[in-house]
C-alpha positions in Angstrom: -25.2 -31.8 -31.7 -24.1 -30.3 -35.0 -25.9 -27.1 -34.1 -24.1 -26.8 -30.7 -20.7 -27.3 -32.4 -21.6 -24.8 -35.1 -22.8 -22.3 -32.4 -19.6 -22.8 -30.4 -17.5 -22.3 -33.5 -19.3 -19.1 -34.5 -18.9 -17.8 -30.9 -15.2 -18.6 -30.8 -14.6 -17.0 -34.3 -16.6 -13.9 -33.4 -14.6 -13.4 -30.2 -11.3 -13.7 -32.1 -10.7 -10.0 -31.7 -10.5 -10.4 -27.9 -7.9 -13.1 -28.2 -5.8 -11.0 -30.6 -5.0 -8.6 -27.9 -1.4 -8.6 -26.8 -0.6 -8.9 -23.1 2.7 -8.9 -21.1 3.8 -9.7 -17.6 6.4 -8.1 -15.4 7.8 -9.2 -12.0 7.9 -6.0 -9.8 9.8 -7.8 -7.1 12.6 -8.6 -9.6 12.4 -5.0 -11.0 12.6 -3.4 -7.6 15.6 -5.5 -6.5 17.4 -4.2 -9.6 16.6 -0.5 -9.1 19.2 1.1 -6.8 16.9 4.0 -5.8 14.4 1.5 -4.5 17.0 -0.1 -2.2 18.1 3.2 -1.0 14.5 4.4 -0.3 13.7 1.1 1.5 16.7 1.6 3.7 15.8 5.1 4.6 12.2 4.1 5.4 13.5 1.2 7.6 15.9 3.5 9.5 13.2 6.1 10.2 10.8 3.4 11.2 13.3 1.9 13.7 14.2 5.3 15.1 10.5 6.2 15.6 9.8 2.8 17.1 12.6 3.3 19.7 11.1 6.7 20.7 7.7 5.0 21.2 9.2 2.1 23.2 11.1 4.6 25.4 7.8 6.3 26.3 6.1 3.0 26.9 9.0 2.0 29.2 8.7 5.3 31.1 5.0 4.6 31.5 5.7 1.1 32.8 8.3 2.4 35.2 5.9 5.0 36.5 3.3 2.3 37.0 5.7 -0.1 38.8 6.8 2.8 41.1 3.2 3.7 41.7 2.3 0.1 42.7 5.3 0.0 45.1 4.4 3.4 46.7 0.6 3.1 46.5 0.2 2.1 50.2 2.1 5.2 51.3 0.3 7.7 49.1 -2.7 9.9 49.9 -5.8 9.8 47.6 -4.7 13.0 46.0 -1.2 11.7 45.4 -2.6 8.5 43.9 -4.8 10.4 41.5 -1.8 12.6 40.5 0.4 9.5 39.8 -2.4 7.8 37.9 -2.9 10.9 35.8 0.9 11.0 35.1 0.9 7.4 34.0 -2.1 7.9 31.8 -0.6 11.0 30.3 2.6 9.1 29.5 0.7 6.3 27.9 -1.4 8.8 25.9 1.8 10.5 24.8 3.2 7.2 23.5 -0.1 6.4 21.7 -0.2 9.9 20.1 3.4 9.5 19.0 2.6 6.1 17.5 -0.3 7.6 15.6 1.8 10.5 14.5 4.5 8.2 13.1 2.6 5.1 12.0 -1.0 6.3 11.5 -2.8 6.4 8.2 -1.5 9.8 7.4 1.6 9.5 9.6 5.2 10.3 9.0 6.0 6.8 7.7 3.2 7.0 5.1 4.4 10.5 4.0 8.0 9.3 3.8 7.1 6.2 1.8 5.1 8.3 -0.6 7.8 10.9 -1.1 10.5 8.4 -1.6 8.6 5.7 -3.6 6.3 7.8 -5.8 9.2 8.9 -8.2 10.2 5.3 -8.5 6.7 4.1 -9.2 6.1 6.9 -11.7 9.3 6.0 -13.5 8.2 2.4 -13.6 4.8 3.2 -14.9 6.2 5.5 -17.6 8.6 2.7 -18.7 5.7 0.2 -18.8 3.5 2.6 -20.7 6.4 3.2 -23.2 7.0 -0.5 -23.7 3.2 -1.2 -24.1 2.9 1.5 -26.7 6.0 0.5 -28.6 5.2 -3.2 -28.6 1.4 -2.9 -28.9 0.5 -4.5 -25.6 -3.1 -3.9 -24.4 -2.3 -4.6 -20.8 0.7 -5.5 -18.6 0.2 -7.6 -15.4 2.5 -7.9 -12.5 3.4 -11.5 -11.8 4.4 -10.8 -8.2 1.1 -9.2 -7.1 -1.4 -10.2 -9.8 -2.3 -6.6 -10.3 -2.6 -4.9 -13.7 0.2 -2.4 -14.0 -0.8 -0.8 -17.3 -3.9 -0.9 -19.4 -4.2 0.7 -22.8 -7.1 3.2 -22.6 -8.2 2.2 -26.1 -9.5 -1.1 -24.9 -11.8 0.4 -22.2 -15.4 -0.5 -23.1 -17.0 1.2 -20.1 -19.1 3.6 -22.3 -20.2 0.6 -24.4 -21.4 -1.2 -21.3 -23.3 1.9 -20.2 -24.9 2.2 -23.6 -25.9 -1.4 -23.6 -27.5 -0.9 -20.1 -29.4 2.1 -21.3 -27.3 4.7 -19.5 -25.8 6.5 -22.4 -23.9 9.7 -21.8 
């Protein structure tokens, strides 16, 4: 029993350097609410999103109207006319889908707009966090709102040590 306590004590004392690191927390939700540029950027993004959504909805409404008209007229149309109307409906639906992809897709206009408006704010935030961490000696700063690490001092990176221990030295 004494050996276990002694081993635990030695282990705790030898890892004291880990516990000596200084850490800090920030709340990005609070920070963003108090940055005027963030509010302005958010409003611009929301306005663009609503505008683009209306364009897409208008095309979808046109496609629905074409389809309803087609259903009402279908009994009076020849096979060629039916095919032409069906093609027109499909084209309108495809146009709406393409527009949606253009605006809201992975590399769409919304993504580009967010990146162009938010990147300067995030860069400013990161630089402020880095400056505070360096000035106050923090090893890492976590975001309370998301649980993500916002800044890590590169001096505490032990990746090369891990590779060495595993036998994969540079």
